[in-house]
FINUGU-402120 format. One record per residue (C-alpha): residue in three letters; x, y, z. Coordinates in steps of 0.2 Angstrom, whole numbers, padded with zeros to 4 digits, always signed. Layout:
BEGIN
ALAXYZ...
***
This chain:
BEGIN
UNK+1318-0594-0228UNK+1321-0576-0234UNK+1312-0560-0230UNK+1314-0554-0248UNK+1320-0563-0264UNK+1326-0550-0277UNK+1325-0557-0295UNK+1336-0547-0306UNK+1353-0538-0303UNK+1352-0523-0314UNK+1351-0505-0307UNK+1334-0508-0299UNK+1337-0525-0292UNK+1354-0520-0285UNK+1347-0504-0277UNK+1332-0513-0269UNK+1344-0526-0262UNK+1355-0512-0255UNK+1340-0504-0246UNK+1334-0520-0240UNK+1350-0526-0233UNK+1352-0509-0224UNK+1335-0511-0217UNK+1340-0528-0209UNK+1330-0539-0220UNK+1336-0557-0224UNK+1338-0554-0243UNK+1344-0565-0257UNK+1348-0558-0275UNK+1348-0568-0291UNK+1353-0563-0308UNK+1369-0559-0318UNK+1374-0541-0312UNK+1371-0528-0325UNK+1367-0541-0338UNK+1357-0529-0350UNK+1372-0517-0350UNK+1385-0530-0352UNK+1377-0542-0364UNK+1364-0533-0374UNK+1372-0516-0379UNK+1386-0515-0392UNK+1403-0508-0387UNK+1404-0489-0392UNK+1387-0485-0385UNK+1384-0471-0372UNK+1372-0467-0359UNK+1359-0455-0365UNK+1355-0449-0347UNK+1366-0437-0338UNK+1379-0444-0327UNK+1371-0436-0311UNK+1354-0444-0316UNK+1362-0462-0318UNK+1365-0467-0300UNK+1361-0483-0292UNK+1354-0480-0275UNK+1361-0485-0258UNK+1353-0478-0242UNK+1367-0467-0238UNK+1369-0460-0256UNK+1388-0463-0256UNK+1390-0475-0271UNK+1386-0463-0284UNK+1392-0464-0302UNK+1403-0449-0300UNK+1412-0457-0285UNK+1416-0472-0296UNK+1422-0462-0310UNK+1433-0452-0299UNK+1441-0468-0293UNK+1445-0472-0311UNK+1453-0455-0315UNK+1438-0450-0325UNK+1427-0434-0321UNK+1408-0437-0323UNK+1403-0420-0331UNK+1386-0413-0335UNK+1383-0413-0354UNK+1396-0426-0357UNK+1389-0444-0360UNK+1397-0459-0351UNK+1401-0475-0360UNK+1389-0489-0357UNK+1404-0500-0353UNK+1409-0489-0339UNK+1392-0488-0332UNK+1391-0507-0332UNK+1408-0508-0322UNK+1400-0495-0310UNK+1386-0507-0307UNK+1397-0521-0303UNK+1407-0510-0291UNK+1390-0505-0283UNK+1386-0523-0281UNK+1402-0527-0273UNK+1401-0512-0260UNK+1383-0509-0258UNK+1372-0525-0260UNK+1372-0542-0252UNK+1381-0555-0263UNK+1373-0559-0279UNK+1369-0577-0285UNK+1371-0576-0304UNK+1360-0590-0307UNK+1343-0587-0316UNK+1327-0590-0307UNK+1316-0601-0318UNK+1300-0601-0309UNK+1291-0592-0295UNK+1274-0598-0288UNK+1264-0595-0272UNK+1264-0606-0257UNK+1255-0604-0240UNK+1263-0589-0232UNK+1274-0583-0246UNK+1283-0589-0262UNK+1293-0603-0269UNK+1307-0600-0282UNK+1316-0613-0292UNK+1333-0609-0300UNK+1339-0614-0317UNK+1348-0629-0309UNK+1333-0635-0299UNK+1336-0628-0281UNK+1321-0623-0272UNK+1320-0608-0261UNK+1306-0600-0250UNK+1303-0581-0246UNK+1290-0571-0238UNK+1291-0558-0251UNK+1298-0556-0269UNK+1303-0541-0279UNK+1304-0544-0298UNK+1317-0532-0306UNK+1318-0541-0322UNK+1323-0526-0333UNK+1317-0524-0351UNK+1323-0540-0359UNK+1307-0550-0356UNK+1297-0536-0365UNK+1306-0534-0382UNK+1294-0529-0395UNK+1296-0534-0414UNK+1282-0528-0426UNK+1270-0542-0431UNK+1275-0539-0450UNK+1292-0546-0446UNK+1285-0562-0438UNK+1290-0579-0445UNK+1308-0574-0450UNK+1322-0582-0440UNK+1335-0573-0430UNK+1347-0574-0445UNK+1336-0562-0454UNK+1327-0552-0440UNK+1333-0547-0423UNK+1329-0534-0409UNK+1342-0520-0406UNK+1344-0527-0388UNK+1350-0544-0395UNK+1367-0537-0400UNK+1382-0535-0388UNK+1393-0535-0403UNK+1389-0528-0421UNK+1404-0534-0429UNK+1395-0548-0438UNK+1387-0535-0449UNK+1403-0527-0455UNK+1402-0526-0474UNK+1384-0531-0475UNK+1368-0522-0478UNK+1356-0519-0463UNK+1340-0510-0461UNK+1336-0503-0444UNK+1318-0500-0440UNK+1313-0486-0428UNK+1317-0468-0424UNK+1323-0467-0406UNK+1340-0467-0398UNK+1342-0486-0400UNK+1339-0486-0418UNK+1349-0470-0422UNK+1364-0475-0411UNK+1364-0493-0418UNK+1364-0486-0436UNK+1378-0474-0432UNK+1389-0489-0425UNK+1385-0499-0440UNK+1390-0486-0452UNK+1406-0482-0443UNK+1411-0501-0445UNK+1408-0501-0463UNK+1390-0508-0464UNK+1379-0501-0477UNK+1364-0496-0466UNK+1348-0487-0467UNK+1335-0481-0454UNK+1316-0484-0459UNK+1304-0475-0447UNK+1285-0472-0448UNK+1287-0454-0442UNK+1288-0439-0454UNK+1304-0433-0446UNK+1317-0438-0433UNK+1317-0429-0416UNK+1333-0424-0408UNK+1336-0419-0390UNK+1344-0402-0388UNK+1361-0399-0380UNK+1357-0398-0361UNK+1358-0380-0354UNK+1373-0377-0343UNK+1372-0384-0325UNK+1376-0366-0318UNK+1365-0353-0326UNK+1355-0337-0320UNK+1341-0341-0308UNK+1328-0335-0319UNK+1333-0347-0333UNK+1333-0362-0320UNK+1316-0357-0314UNK+1309-0357-0332UNK+1316-0374-0336UNK+1324-0383-0321UNK+1335-0398-0323UNK+1328-0415-0320UNK+1333-0433-0321UNK+1323-0434-0337UNK+1329-0418-0345UNK+1325-0400-0343UNK+1308-0392-0341UNK+1294-0393-0327UNK+1285-0407-0335UNK+1300-0418-0335UNK+1304-0412-0318UNK+1287-0418-0312UNK+1289-0435-0320UNK+1307-0437-0314UNK+1306-0430-0296UNK+1288-0434-0291UNK+1283-0451-0296UNK+1273-0453-0280UNK+1262-0438-0284UNK+1261-0445-0302UNK+1253-0461-0296UNK+1238-0450-0289UNK+1233-0446-0307UNK+1218-0455-0314UNK+1224-0472-0320UNK+1220-0469-0338UNK+1229-0453-0338UNK+1245-0461-0330UNK+1245-0475-0343UNK+1243-0463-0358UNK+1257-0452-0351UNK+1268-0467-0349UNK+1265-0473-0367UNK+1268-0456-0375UNK+1279-0445-0364UNK+1297-0443-0369UNK+1294-0451-0386UNK+1307-0457-0399UNK+1322-0445-0400UNK+1340-0446-0403UNK+1353-0438-0392UNK+1361-0422-0398UNK+1378-0430-0398UNK+1373-0444-0410UNK+1366-0432-0423UNK+1382-0428-0432UNK+1386-0447-0433UNK+1369-0451-0441UNK+1365-0437-0454UNK+1381-0438-0465UNK+1382-0457-0465UNK+1365-0465-0463UNK+1351-0466-0476UNK+1335-0462-0468UNK+1318-0467-0475UNK+1304-0457-0466UNK+1286-0459-0466UNK+1287-0478-0471UNK+1279-0493-0462UNK+1284-0511-0464UNK+1268-0520-0469UNK+1276-0537-0473UNK+1292-0546-0474UNK+1299-0562-0483UNK+1315-0571-0485UNK+1323-0566-0502UNK+1339-0575-0506UNK+1351-0573-0492UNK+1341-0558-0485UNK+1324-0550-0482UNK+1312-0541-0494UNK+1302-0528-0485UNK+1285-0522-0491UNK+1282-0504-0486UNK+1268-0492-0486UNK+1271-0473-0485UNK+1260-0460-0476UNK+1253-0455-0493UNK+1248-0473-0497UNK+1262-0477-0509UNK+1268-0495-0508UNK+1286-0500-0510UNK+1298-0514-0507UNK+1317-0515-0502UNK+1329-0529-0500UNK+1341-0530-0486UNK+1353-0542-0478UNK+1346-0541-0460UNK+1333-0531-0451UNK+1336-0524-0433UNK+1320-0519-0425UNK+1324-0505-0413UNK+1306-0505-0409UNK+1306-0504-0390UNK+1298-0514-0376UNK+1280-0518-0371UNK+1279-0522-0352UNK+1264-0534-0354UNK+1258-0545-0339UNK+1258-0561-0350UNK+1277-0559-0354UNK+1282-0562-0335UNK+1285-0580-0340UNK+1294-0585-0324UNK+1278-0583-0314UNK+1267-0598-0312UNK+1252-0598-0323UNK+1240-0595-0309UNK+1250-0582-0301UNK+1253-0572-0318UNK+1234-0573-0322UNK+1230-0567-0305UNK+1239-0550-0308UNK+1227-0536-0310UNK+1230-0526-0326UNK+1233-0508-0330UNK+1225-0501-0345UNK+1240-0504-0356UNK+1241-0522-0351UNK+1255-0520-0338UNK+1252-0526-0320UNK+1244-0514-0309UNK+1254-0509-0294UNK+1250-0500-0277UNK+1258-0486-0268UNK+1273-0497-0263UNK+1275-0506-0279UNK+1266-0521-0273UNK+1256-0530-0286UNK+1238-0537-0283UNK+1247-0553-0278UNK+1251-0550-0259UNK+1269-0550-0256UNK+1274-0549-0275UNK+1283-0532-0278UNK+1287-0526-0296UNK+1301-0513-0301UNK+1307-0505-0317UNK+1299-0503-0334UNK+1284-0514-0329UNK+1278-0501-0317UNK+1279-0486-0328UNK+1260-0485-0330UNK+1259-0483-0311UNK+1273-0472-0307UNK+1277-0463-0323UNK+1291-0461-0337UNK+1305-0461-0324UNK+1303-0480-0322UNK+1309-0482-0339UNK+1326-0475-0334UNK+1340-0478-0321UNK+1334-0462-0312UNK+1319-0471-0306UNK+1328-0483-0296UNK+1331-0472-0281UNK+1313-0468-0278UNK+1308-0486-0281UNK+1321-0494-0270UNK+1316-0484-0254UNK+1297-0485-0257UNK+1297-0503-0262UNK+1307-0509-0247UNK+1296-0499-0235UNK+1282-0508-0243UNK+1291-0525-0240UNK+1293-0521-0222UNK+1275-0516-0220UNK+1270-0533-0229UNK+1281-0543-0217UNK+1273-0534-0202UNK+1255-0538-0208UNK+1259-0555-0216UNK+1254-0562-0233UNK+1240-0573-0226UNK+1242-0592-0223UNK+1256-0591-0210UNK+1274-0593-0211UNK+1283-0605-0223UNK+1293-0618-0213UNK+1311-0620-0219UNK+1312-0636-0230UNK+1319-0651-0219UNK+1334-0653-0231UNK+1338-0634-0231UNK+1336-0629-0213UNK+1352-0620-0214UNK+1346-0609-0228UNK+1345-0593-0219UNK+1361-0595-0209UNK+1371-0598-0225UNK+1364-0582-0234UNK+1377-0570-0239UNK+1380-0557-0226UNK+1374-0539-0230UNK+1388-0526-0230
***
């Protein structure tokens, strides 16, 4: 029986596992390492965040992205984006050197039992743990507008569905959204010969500025400090003080999490979009229907003008909604027992523990509690250390109902767990 079962092996899951193993916990990690980055982002994409703000977290702070890059003969520089493929390889390197061995199977179901939790893997193995940390990333929370509902994946997909955009070469594609995912996807499509347009509700596109130099006069730094979410005091607060952010009134937190750092394109993608991509601003899709081999979109402008356009495929780069009901791997009664924040996400306490004792949450699903940093890799460091302290506190106090005896046919389960290193 395990002290902690970590479900998910992305930046948050691997960071939590590293801190848990260093704390002496008997921990098991499940999931395909860096799956979102390896399987759901096309080749040619770059990290939007700065390299120094994109570290996974080990307790000693030695397994940073710049250390990995240096080992590959690459210098991670402020103001120079890192390819997503290199970041994914960094995560695999971190998993090898900083976390206990990762079991790449998927956990299909988690339920409560007296004293803890029972998890069932995709191939039917049952495991028990006193605590669980869900670090499932963003993929369970993909959001596609209701107007596009009813059309199959050959006509409509989410931007995160594509690890390769080659299938769209020579075709006509409409990308819906005005943020980084929409704009970088459109740029990649245009660069491979796809006829592509971006359709967005906003009246204009927002572009992030080139970041100020790392070294600058003290008075400029004091006016607009660097932070893991961009320059400025407001971003610094979100990035560097999530524990203080949690003390704000709940509705204030939820409102900030939903609106702060809204849709914007990175400065380095702007020159790839503006000359090559048609942009239709101030338009919202109200309905969609199959038309021949493609899709007919019905649109409504901000001025009330109705229109229509036909396209071969629609890619919805419309973000993610971390709603409680989308945690489908939790048993129904367990999921229904999660208290909700005002935005419909699960409510978490000061140590990332949910209202189900012993169930901890990490990543995007905790943004309403700890702020916008939880939407980015940068939040993994604060989360890992804080969450593992909460797990240790929970293990000391118990989850109620006593300990779970090891199943008779798996009495060697703990002994055979991968050793922490």
